[in-house]
C-alpha positions in Angstrom: 40.5 55.9 182.2 38.1 53.1 182.8 39.4 49.6 182.1 38.2 47.9 178.9 37.9 44.2 178.5 39.2 42.8 175.3 35.9 41.2 174.2 33.6 43.9 175.5 31.9 46.2 172.9 33.6 49.6 172.7 31.8 52.5 174.1 30.4 55.0 171.6 32.0 58.4 171.7 28.6 59.9 171.0 26.2 58.8 173.6 22.4 58.8 173.0 20.6 62.0 173.8 19.6 62.5 177.4 15.9 62.7 176.7 15.7 59.2 175.2 17.1 55.8 176.1 20.4 54.5 174.5 19.4 52.3 171.6 22.9 51.1 170.6 22.9 47.4 169.9 25.6 46.0 172.0 25.4 42.5 170.6 25.8 43.7 167.1 28.7 45.9 168.0 30.4 43.2 169.9 30.1 40.9 166.9 31.6 43.5 164.6 34.6 44.0 167.0 35.0 40.3 167.4 35.6 40.0 163.6 38.6 42.2 163.8 41.9 40.7 164.9 43.2 42.2 168.2 45.0 45.2 166.8 46.1 48.4 168.6 45.2 50.1 171.8 41.5 49.5 171.5 42.2 45.8 172.1 44.9 46.1 174.7 44.4 44.7 178.2 43.0 47.2 180.6 46.3 47.6 182.5 48.2 48.6 179.4 45.4 50.9 178.2 45.4 52.7 181.5 49.1 53.4 181.6 49.4 54.6 177.9 50.0 58.3 177.8 50.6 58.4 174.0 47.4 60.2 173.1 47.7 62.6 176.0 51.2 63.6 174.7 49.9 64.0 171.2 47.1 66.2 172.5 49.7 68.3 174.4 51.7 68.6 171.2 48.7 70.0 169.4 48.1 72.4 172.2 51.7 73.6 172.9 52.9 73.9 169.3 50.5 76.7 168.4 50.2 78.2 171.9 53.9 78.7 172.5 56.1 81.3 170.9 59.6 82.7 171.2 59.4 86.1 173.1 62.5 87.4 171.4 64.2 87.4 168.0 67.0 84.9 168.9 65.1 82.0 167.5 62.7 81.6 164.6 59.1 80.8 165.7 58.8 77.7 163.6 62.1 76.4 165.0 60.4 76.3 168.4 57.3 74.7 167.0 59.4 72.1 165.2 61.2 71.3 168.5 57.8 70.9 170.2 56.4 68.6 167.5 59.6 66.5 167.1 60.1 65.9 170.8 56.4 65.3 171.5 56.3 62.6 168.7 59.4 60.9 170.0 58.4 61.0 173.6 55.0 59.7 172.7 56.7 56.8 170.8 58.9 56.1 173.8 55.9 55.9 176.1 54.1 53.7 173.5 57.0 51.2 173.2 57.4 51.1 177.0 53.7 50.4 177.4 53.9 47.6 174.8 57.2 46.1 176.2 55.5 42.8 177.0 53.1 42.7 174.0 53.2 39.6 171.8 50.0 40.4 169.9 50.0 42.1 166.5 49.9 45.9 166.2 48.4 47.8 163.4 49.8 48.9 160.0 48.1 50.9 157.3 49.0 51.7 153.7 48.7 55.4 154.4 51.9 55.2 156.5 53.7 54.1 153.4 53.1 57.6 151.9 55.4 59.6 154.2 57.9 56.8 154.3 58.0 56.9 150.5 58.9 60.6 150.6 61.4 60.0 153.4 63.2 57.3 151.3 63.3 59.6 148.3 64.7 62.4 150.5 67.4 60.2 151.9 68.4 59.2 148.3 68.4 62.8 147.1 70.9 63.6 149.8 73.4 61.9 147.5 72.8 63.8 144.3 70.9 67.0 145.3 71.2 69.5 148.2 72.4 67.3 151.0 71.3 69.5 153.9 67.9 70.4 152.6 67.2 66.8 151.7 68.2 65.7 155.1 65.8 68.1 156.7 63.0 66.8 154.5 63.8 63.2 155.5 63.6 64.0 159.2 60.3 65.9 158.6 58.7 62.9 156.9 60.0 60.5 159.5 58.4 62.5 162.3 55.2 62.7 160.2 55.1 58.9 159.8 55.7 58.3 163.5 52.7 60.5 164.4 50.5 58.7 161.9 51.6 55.3 163.2 51.0 56.3 166.8 47.6 57.6 165.9 46.7 54.4 164.1 47.6 52.3 167.2 46.3 54.5 170.0 43.4 56.6 168.8 40.3 54.7 169.9 36.9 56.4 170.1 37.2 57.1 173.8 40.5 58.9 173.4 39.7 61.0 170.4 37.9 63.8 172.4 41.2 64.2 174.4 43.0 64.9 171.1 40.2 67.1 169.8 40.4 69.2 173.0 44.2 69.6 172.5 43.6 70.8 169.0 40.9 73.2 170.0 42.7 74.6 173.0 45.9 75.2 170.9 43.8 77.1 168.3 42.1 79.2 171.0 45.3 80.2 172.7 46.9 81.1 169.4 43.8 83.1 168.6 44.1 84.9 172.0 47.6 86.1 171.2 46.5 87.2 167.7 43.5 89.1 169.2 45.7 90.9 171.7 48.1 91.9 168.9 45.2 93.2 166.9 43.4 95.1 169.7 46.2 96.4 171.9 49.4 95.9 169.9 50.6 93.1 172.2 54.4 92.8 171.6 55.4 89.6 173.4 56.1 87.7 170.2 58.1 89.2 167.3 56.0 89.2 164.1 56.2 89.9 160.5 52.7 90.8 159.0 50.4 91.5 162.0 48.6 89.8 163.7 50.6 86.6 163.5 50.0 85.1 167.0 53.1 82.9 167.6 53.5 82.1 163.9 55.6 85.1 162.8 53.3 85.4 159.8 49.5 85.9 160.0 48.9 83.6 157.0 50.5 80.7 158.9 48.3 81.3 161.9 45.1 81.6 159.9 45.8 78.5 157.9 46.2 76.5 161.1 43.1 77.9 162.8 40.7 77.2 159.9 41.8 73.6 159.8 41.0 73.1 163.5 37.4 74.4 163.2 35.8 71.0 162.4 37.3 69.5 165.5 36.0 72.4 167.6 32.5 71.8 166.1 32.9 68.1 166.9 33.4 68.9 170.5 30.4 71.2 170.5 28.2 68.4 169.1 29.2 66.2 172.1 28.6 68.8 174.8 25.8 68.1 177.2 25.8 70.7 180.0 25.1 74.4 179.4 28.5 75.6 180.7 30.4 73.4 178.2 28.1 74.5 175.4 28.6 78.2 176.2 32.4 77.7 176.5 32.8 76.0 173.2 30.4 78.4 171.3 32.4 81.3 172.6 35.8 79.9 171.8 34.7 78.8 168.3 33.4 82.4 167.7 36.6 83.8 169.1 38.8 81.7 166.8 36.7 82.8 163.8 37.2 86.5 164.8 40.9 86.0 165.1 41.0 84.4 161.7 39.1 87.3 160.2 41.7 89.7 161.7 44.4 88.2 159.5 42.4 88.7 156.3 44.1 85.6 154.9 42.2 84.8 151.7 43.1 81.1 151.5 41.8 80.6 155.0 38.6 82.5 154.1 38.1 80.2 151.1 38.6 77.2 153.3 36.1 78.6 155.8 33.5 79.1 153.1 34.0 75.5 152.0 33.5 74.4 155.7 30.3 76.5 155.8 29.0 74.4 153.0 30.2 71.0 154.3 29.7 71.1 158.0 25.9 71.7 158.1 25.5 68.7 155.8 27.7 66.6 158.2 25.7 67.8 161.2 22.4 67.0 159.5 23.5 63.6 158.4 24.6 62.5 161.8 22.1 64.6 163.8 20.5 61.5 165.4 23.8 60.3 166.8 24.9 63.6 168.3 24.5 64.8 171.9 23.3 68.2 170.5 20.2 66.5 169.2 19.1 66.1 172.8 19.6 69.8 173.6 16.5 71.6 174.8 15.5 75.0 173.5 17.6 76.8 176.1 20.8 75.1 175.2 20.2 75.6 171.4 19.5 79.3 171.9 22.6 79.5 174.2 24.9 78.0 171.6 23.6 80.1 168.7 23.4 83.3 170.7 26.9 83.0 172.2 28.4 82.2 168.8 26.7 85.0 167.0 27.3 87.5 169.8 31.0 86.6 169.9 31.5 87.0 166.2 29.5 90.2 165.8 30.5 91.8 169.2 34.3 91.1 169.0 34.4 91.3 165.3 33.4 95.0 165.4 36.1 96.0 168.0 38.6 98.2 166.3 42.3 97.6 166.1 44.8 99.4 168.3 47.8 98.2 166.3 49.5 101.2 164.6 50.8 98.9 161.8 47.3 97.7 161.0 45.9 101.3 161.2 48.6 102.4 158.6 47.8 99.3 156.5 44.2 100.3 156.4 45.1 103.9 155.5 47.3 102.7 152.6 45.3 99.7 151.4 41.9 100.1 152.9 41.8 96.7 154.6 39.5 97.7 157.5 39.9 98.6 161.1 38.1 95.7 162.7 38.0 91.9 162.1 34.8 91.8 160.1 35.9 94.7 157.9 39.2 93.0 157.2 37.6 89.7 156.4 35.1 91.2 154.0 37.7 93.5 152.4 40.1 90.7 151.7 37.4 88.5 150.4 36.3 91.3 148.0 39.9 91.8 146.8 39.7 88.4 145.2 37.2 89.9 142.7 39.6 92.8 141.7 41.5 92.5 138.4 44.6 94.2 140.0 45.0 91.3 142.4 45.9 89.0 139.4 47.9 91.6 137.5 49.8 93.6 140.0 49.4 92.2 143.6 50.4 89.0 145.4 48.6 86.6 143.1 50.5 87.9 140.1 53.8 87.3 142.0 52.7 83.8 142.9 51.6 83.1 139.4 55.2 83.8 138.3 56.5 81.3 140.8 53.9 78.7 139.8 54.8 79.1 136.1 58.5 78.6 136.9 57.6 75.6 139.0 55.5 74.2 136.1 58.7 74.4 134.0 60.6 72.4 136.6 57.9 69.7 136.6 57.9 69.6 132.8 61.7 69.3 132.5 62.2 67.0 135.5 59.0 64.9 135.6 60.6 61.7 136.9 63.6 62.7 139.1 62.5 66.1 140.4 65.1 68.5 141.6 65.6 66.8 145.0 63.8 67.0 148.3 63.8 70.6 149.6 65.8 71.8 146.6 63.1 74.0 145.0 64.6 77.2 146.4 68.1 76.1 145.1 67.1 75.2 141.6 64.2 77.6 140.8 66.5 80.5 139.5 67.4 78.2 136.6 63.8 77.9 135.5 62.8 81.6 135.7 61.6 83.5 132.7 63.9 86.2 131.3 64.0 89.2 133.6 62.1 87.7 136.6 63.8 87.0 139.9 62.5 84.6 142.5 65.6 84.4 144.7 63.8 86.0 147.7 61.3 83.1 147.8 61.9 79.9 149.7 58.7 78.1 148.9 56.3 77.9 145.9 53.2 78.9 148.0 51.6 75.8 146.5 52.4 72.5 148.3 51.2 70.4 145.4 53.4 72.1 142.8 56.4 72.0 145.2 55.9 68.3 145.9 55.9 67.4 142.2 58.8 69.7 141.4 61.0 68.4 144.2 60.0 64.7 144.3 59.2 64.0 140.6 57.6 60.5 140.1 57.7 59.8 143.9 55.7 63.0 144.5 53.1 61.9 141.9 52.8 58.5 143.7 52.3 60.2 147.0 49.8 62.7 145.7 47.7 60.1 143.8 47.9 57.7 146.8 46.8 60.5 149.2 43.9 61.7 147.1 42.9 58.1 146.3 42.9 57.2 150.0 40.9 60.3 151.0 38.4 59.7 148.2 38.0 56.2 149.4 37.7 57.3 153.0 35.0 59.8 152.1 33.0 57.3 150.1 33.3 54.7 152.9 32.1 57.4 155.4 29.1 58.2 153.2 28.2 54.5 153.0 28.3 53.9 156.8 25.0 52.6 158.2 23.5 51.8 161.6 26.0 51.4 164.4 29.0 52.1 162.3 27.5 55.4 161.4 26.8 56.2 165.0 30.2 55.2 166.2 32.5 56.4 163.4 30.6 58.6 161.0 30.9 62.0 162.8 34.5 61.7 163.7 35.5 60.5 160.2 33.5 63.3 158.6 35.1 65.8 161.0 38.6 64.7 160.1 37.8 64.7 156.4 36.5 68.2 156.7 39.7 69.3 158.4 41.7 67.7 155.7 39.6 69.4 153.1 40.4 72.8 154.6 44.0 71.8 154.9 44.3 70.9 151.2 42.6 74.2 150.2 45.1 76.4 152.1 47.9 74.2 150.7 47.2 75.7 147.3 48.3 79.2 148.3 50.8 78.6 151.1 53.1 76.0 152.5 51.4 74.4 155.5 53.0 71.0 155.0 56.3 72.5 155.9 55.1 74.4 158.9 55.5 72.4 162.1 52.0 72.9 163.6 49.9 72.5 160.5 52.1 69.6 159.4 51.5 67.8 162.7 47.8 68.4 162.3 48.0 66.8 158.9 49.6 63.7 160.3 47.2 63.5 163.2 44.2 63.6 160.8 45.6 60.7 158.8 46.2 58.8 162.0 42.6 59.3 163.0 41.3 58.0 159.7 43.6 55.0 159.7 42.5 54.1 163.2 38.9 54.3 162.2 39.6 52.1 159.2 41.0 49.5 161.6 37.9 49.6 163.8 35.6 49.2 160.8 37.5 46.1 159.6 37.7 47.3 156.0 39.1 45.2 153.3 41.4 46.2 150.5 44.4 48.6 150.3 42.8 51.2 152.5 42.3 48.8 155.4 44.5 48.3 158.4 46.7 45.3 158.4 48.3 43.2 161.2 51.9 44.1 162.1 53.5 41.0 163.7 54.9 42.0 167.1 57.1 40.6 169.8 58.3 42.1 173.1 61.8 42.4 171.6 60.4 44.7 169.0 59.1 47.1 171.6 62.4 47.1 173.4 64.3 47.7 170.2 61.9 50.5 169.3 62.4 52.1 172.7 66.2 52.0 172.3 65.9 53.4 168.8 63.6 56.2 170.0 66.1 57.1 172.8 68.7 57.4 170.1 66.5 59.6 168.1 65.9 61.8 171.2 69.6 62.1 171.7 70.1 63.1 168.1 67.1 65.5 168.3 68.6 67.1 171.4 71.9 67.6 169.6 70.2 69.1 166.5 68.1 71.3 168.7 71.1 72.6 170.7 73.0 73.4 167.4 69.9 75.1 165.9 69.4 77.3 169.0 73.1 78.3 169.2 73.3 78.9 165.5 70.1 81.1 165.3 71.1 83.1 168.4 74.5 83.8 166.9 73.3 84.8 163.4 70.3 86.8 164.6 72.3 88.7 167.3 74.9 89.5 164.6 72.2 90.8 162.4 70.7 93.0 165.1 74.2 94.5 165.8 74.6 95.2 162.1 71.3 96.9 161.8 72.0 99.0 164.9 75.3 100.2 163.5 73.7 101.1 160.2 70.8 103.0 161.9 73.3 105.1 163.8 74.5 106.6 160.5 78.1 106.8 161.9 79.5 103.4 161.0 83.2 104.3 161.8 82.7 105.8 165.2 85.1 104.2 167.8 82.1 103.1 169.9 81.2 100.5 167.2 84.6 98.9 167.1 83.9 96.3 169.8 80.3 95.6 168.6 81.5 95.1 165.1 84.2 92.7 166.2 81.5 90.7 168.2 79.2 90.8 165.2 81.9 89.3 162.9 82.8 86.6 165.5 79.2 85.6 165.9 78.4 85.4 162.2 81.5 83.3 161.6 80.6 80.9 164.4 77.0 80.7 163.2 78.0 79.9 159.6 80.4 77.3 160.8 77.5 75.5 162.6 75.1 75.9 159.7 76.4 77.3 156.4 73.0 76.9 154.8 71.1 79.7 156.7 70.2 81.7 153.7 67.2 83.6 155.2 69.2 85.8 157.6 72.9 85.6 156.9 73.0 87.8 153.8 71.5 90.7 155.8 74.8 91.1 157.7 76.7 91.2 154.5 74.4 93.8 153.1 75.0 96.1 156.0 78.8 95.5 155.9 78.7 96.6 152.2 77.0 99.9 153.3 79.9 100.6 155.6 82.4 99.9 152.9 83.7 96.6 154.5 83.6 94.7 151.2 86.1 92.0 152.3 83.8 90.7 155.1 80.7 91.2 153.0 82.1 89.2 150.1 83.0 86.1 152.2 79.6 86.1 153.8 77.8 86.3 150.4 80.1 83.6 149.1 79.2 81.3 152.0 75.5 81.7 150.9 76.4 81.0 147.2 78.2 77.8 148.2 74.8 76.6 149.4 72.5 78.4 146.9 74.7 78.7 143.8 72.1 80.2 141.4 71.0 83.3 143.4 71.7 86.0 140.9 71.2 88.9 143.3 74.0 87.5 145.6 76.2 86.9 142.6 75.8 90.5 141.7 76.7 91.6 145.2 79.8 89.5 145.2 80.9 90.9 141.8 80.4 94.5 143.2 82.5 93.6 146.2 85.3 92.3 144.0 85.1 95.5 141.9 85.3 97.7 145.0 88.3 95.6 146.3 90.2 96.1 143.1 89.8 92.6 141.7 88.1 93.2 138.4 88.9 89.8 137.0 87.0 88.1 139.8 84.1 90.6 139.3 83.9 89.8 135.6 83.9 86.0 136.3 81.0 86.4 138.7 79.2 88.7 136.2 79.4 86.1 133.4 78.2 83.5 135.8 75.1 85.6 136.6 74.5 86.4 132.9 74.2 82.7 132.1 71.2 82.6 134.4 69.5 86.0 134.0 71.2 88.2 131.4 68.4 90.8 131.5 67.9 90.9 135.3 68.2 94.5 136.6 70.8 93.6 139.1 72.9 91.9 136.4 72.5 94.8 134.0 73.4 97.4 136.6 76.4 95.4 137.5 77.6 95.3 133.9 77.2 99.1 133.8 79.4 99.5 136.8 82.1 97.2 135.5 82.0 98.7 132.1 82.3 102.2 133.5 85.3 101.2 135.7 87.1 99.6 132.8 86.9 102.6 130.6 83.9 101.7 128.5 81.7 104.5 129.6 79.9 105.0 126.3 78.8 101.4 126.2 77.7 101.6 129.8 75.7 104.7 129.2 74.0 103.1 126.3 72.8 100.3 128.6 71.6 102.9 131.1 69.5 104.7 128.5 68.0 101.4 127.1 67.0 100.0 130.5 65.7 103.3 132.0 63.6 103.9 128.9 62.2 100.4 129.2 61.5 100.9 132.9 63.8 98.1 134.0 66.2 99.4 136.6 67.3 99.0 140.2 68.9 101.4 142.6 72.4 100.8 141.3 71.3 101.4 137.7 69.8 104.8 138.3 72.6 105.8 140.7 75.4 104.9 138.3 73.3 106.3 135.4 73.3 109.7 137.1 77.1 109.6 137.6 77.8 108.6 134.0 75.3 111.2 132.6 76.8 114.0 134.7 80.3 113.1 133.3 78.9 113.2 129.7 76.9 116.3 130.5 73.7 114.5 129.5 71.7 116.6 131.9 68.3 115.2 131.0 69.4 111.6 131.6 71.0 112.7 134.9 67.8 114.4 136.0 65.6 111.4 135.0 67.9 109.0 136.8 67.8 110.9 140.1 64.1 111.5 139.9 63.5 107.8 139.5 65.8 107.1 142.5 63.9 109.6 144.6 60.6 108.0 143.7 61.7 104.4 144.2 63.9 105.0 147.2 62.4 108.0 149.1 64.7 107.6 152.1 67.6 108.9 149.9 65.7 112.0 148.8 67.8 114.6 150.6 70.9 113.3 148.8 68.9 113.0 145.6 67.6 116.5 145.7 71.1 117.8 146.1 72.2 115.8 143.1 69.2 117.0 141.1 70.2 120.6 142.0 73.6 120.1 140.5 72.1 118.5 137.3 69.7 121.5 136.9 72.6 123.8 137.5 74.6 122.1 134.8 71.6 122.5 132.5 71.6 126.3 133.2 68.3 126.5 135.2 69.3 128.3 138.4 65.7 128.5 139.7 65.1 124.8 139.5 68.5 124.1 140.9 67.9 126.3 144.0 64.5 124.7 144.5 66.1 121.3 144.8 69.0 122.6 146.9 66.6 124.1 149.4 64.5 120.9 149.5 67.7 118.9 150.2 68.8 121.2 153.1 65.3 121.3 154.6 65.0 117.5 154.6 68.4 116.9 156.1 68.6 116.3 159.9 70.3 119.2 161.8 73.4 117.3 162.7 74.0 116.2 159.1 73.4 119.5 157.2 77.1 120.1 156.6 77.3 116.9 154.6 74.5 118.1 152.3 76.1 121.6 152.0 79.3 119.9 150.8 77.4 118.7 147.8 76.3 122.2 146.8 78.6 124.8 145.3 80.0 127.0 148.1 79.0 130.2 146.2 75.3 129.3 146.8 75.6 128.6 150.5 74.7 132.1 151.5 71.4 131.8 149.8 70.6 128.7 151.8 72.0 130.0 155.1 68.6 130.4 156.9 67.6 126.9 156.1 71.0 125.3 156.5 71.5 126.7 160.0 75.2 126.6 159.0 77.5 127.0 162.0 
C-alpha cells in the first residue's frame, strides 16, 4: 500500500473517468482534512498504515464465513461461521493494537459503538436473573459486534474500503456457487436442511446474506475500468442473483425489489463521480449484456436435485431459478399464505411475542431467553416449543431486552436516518469522496433490516458480521466528514500503554475463544454422533438385536458426555430421548428429557414426554405431578390432553378418559397418542365407530403406520360385524407389510382368517 503523508489530501476512491481530466480540488480537500483532529488509520504515519493488516483480516472474515462450511454433520454450520467471525475479529484487534503499540495520538470513538455495548451490558446483567447460559452467549455476541464496529471506525479509510468490498462480494459469490451446485447437480458436500442452502444449512439464511451484499457488488462494478473486471463483476452479480432466486426466499425477494428501486437512484445521483460514467459504449454493452445473459441463461437451467423436484411436484415452486423466484413472489398474494402456511405460523409467534413485550416492557425476559419464556405467553392450544427465534429481530429484541432494546432500536434507526440525511446533503468534493460508499452501505443496511422482519439474521454469524461492518463503514465516513453532534466521531485519548493492554486483553480473549471453541466442537460431535446412532438403530426396526448392544452403549456414553459439557443443547439432545422411548428404554429417555427441562422449564411437549416415561416406569405419582405442571401452561394442548387420557385410563378412569377422546377428536384437536389411545379405549368399550374413526385419523396423519393401522381397522370392522370391510383392511395391511415382517402383521389378525390371506401373506 502506498505511503500517505499525514497532511496530504486523501486519495478519492472513485477516480475521475478516463476520458476527462481529474477535477478534484486538492487544496479544498486538504483544508477539510486539516480541520479534523488526527484520528484513526487515515491519519497514521505511513509506516504504521503499511503494516496494518486489520482491514485485510476483516475482508478475509467476510469471505471465509460464507464460503466455508462443515462437510459433515458433526458440527452445526453456524458454529463454524461463529468461530470464523470471532477469531477474525480478535486477530484483527490483536494486529491493530500491535500496529498502534507506539501511538500517542487519539484514536476514534463513535456513539454508534455504544449501541452494541449497551446490549452487552444488559446481557451481562441478565445472566444474574434470567437464563445464565443464553445471556452469556448474547453478551459475547455483542462484544464481538462492538469490536468489529470499532475496528472499522479506526481502519476503514477510502483506499481500504474496496478491499473489504471485494471480500464481501467474493464471499457471496462462493456461497452462491455452492448453492447453485446443490440446485443443479445435487451437490452433497455440505449437509443441508431446506435445499439449496449453500453452507448455511437453511436456504433462507443464505438468501438473506446474499441480498445484503448486492449493493457492495454494484459498488465494485461502478469502480471497474477495464473490460475484464467489468465482465467478471457483471457475471458474478448475475450469478449471485440466480442463486438467490433458487432459494425462493420471500424476504430476500422483497429486499431485492427495494434495492431495485433504490440503487438506480443512487447510481444516477453519483453518476459524475463514478468510473462507470467514463465507460465507452462497448463496456456498457458488455456489463448489461453479461448481467442479463447470466440471469436469463443460468436462471432457466433446471434443477437436478430430487428434493427440489419433489417440492415442485407437491407445491409447484418451479424447476428453475426464475420459476422459483416468481412462484414464491406470487405466493405472497395468496390468502392461504396468511391463513394456513408459514406466515400464519409466524403470526402466532409474533402475537405471543407482542404479549411478552406488553407484559415485560421495561425489563424484558432476559437476553436470549425468548425461547425459554415464550411458552408462558402462548394462546390456549398453541405450542411454539419447536421454535428458537421469533423470525422477527425487532420483536425479539424488544421482548428480550425491554427498555434497553427500545433504546438500541431508537438509537440505531435515529442514527441511520441521520446518516441517510447527511448523505443526501453532501455536496462537491464530499459527495465525490463519500457519497457513493455511504449510499452503498445504507442500501445494504436497508436490505438487512427488511430481511430482519421475517428471519433472524442478527443472530447468524455471517449476516451479523456484515451488519457490524456496515456500521463501521458509516462511522469511519462520519469521522472523515468531521460532522458535529451525537452522530459524529469523537477523539479517544490514547497512549502506548493502552495498545499494549489491549493486546494482552485480546490475547486473553483468544485463549478463552479457543477453549470455548474446543468445548463446542467436542460437545456437538458427541451429541450429533449419538443422535446418528440412535436414528440408525431405529431405522433398523430391530432395536434389541445383539449387534446394537455396543452402539447403544456408545450412544449413551456420548450423550452423557455431551450433556455434561453443555446441558443447554436443546436443538438436538431430545432427538436421542425420542428414539430411546421408541425402543422402550424409558429410564434413559426420561433423564435426557429432564436435562432439557432443567434448561427450558416451560416446554410442554417435553413435560408430556417425561410424564409418559414415568407412567411406563410404574411411577404414576411423578407422572401426575408432571401433568399438572404442564396443565398450568397449556391445559388444552393436544399433548397434554392425550397425556391426561393415558394416565386416566391407567388409573381406572376409562370412562372419563374416553369422554376426553370423544370431545377432542370431534373438535379436530388430537395428536398421535390421542388417536392411538382412543382406539384402544374404544375397542375395550366396543365403541366400534370411535375405534374406526381414531385409526382412520391415525392412518391419515401418520401414513408410515398404515400397515399396523389397517390391521387394527380390520379388527374394528370385524367387531362391528362387517366381514367384507374387515377383510379389505386385513388384505391391505398384509400387502403393505415388508416380506420379513409379515408374521408380525398376521399376529394381529384372527388365526381363523389367515388362510384367506395366505397368497398375499406369503406365510412360511
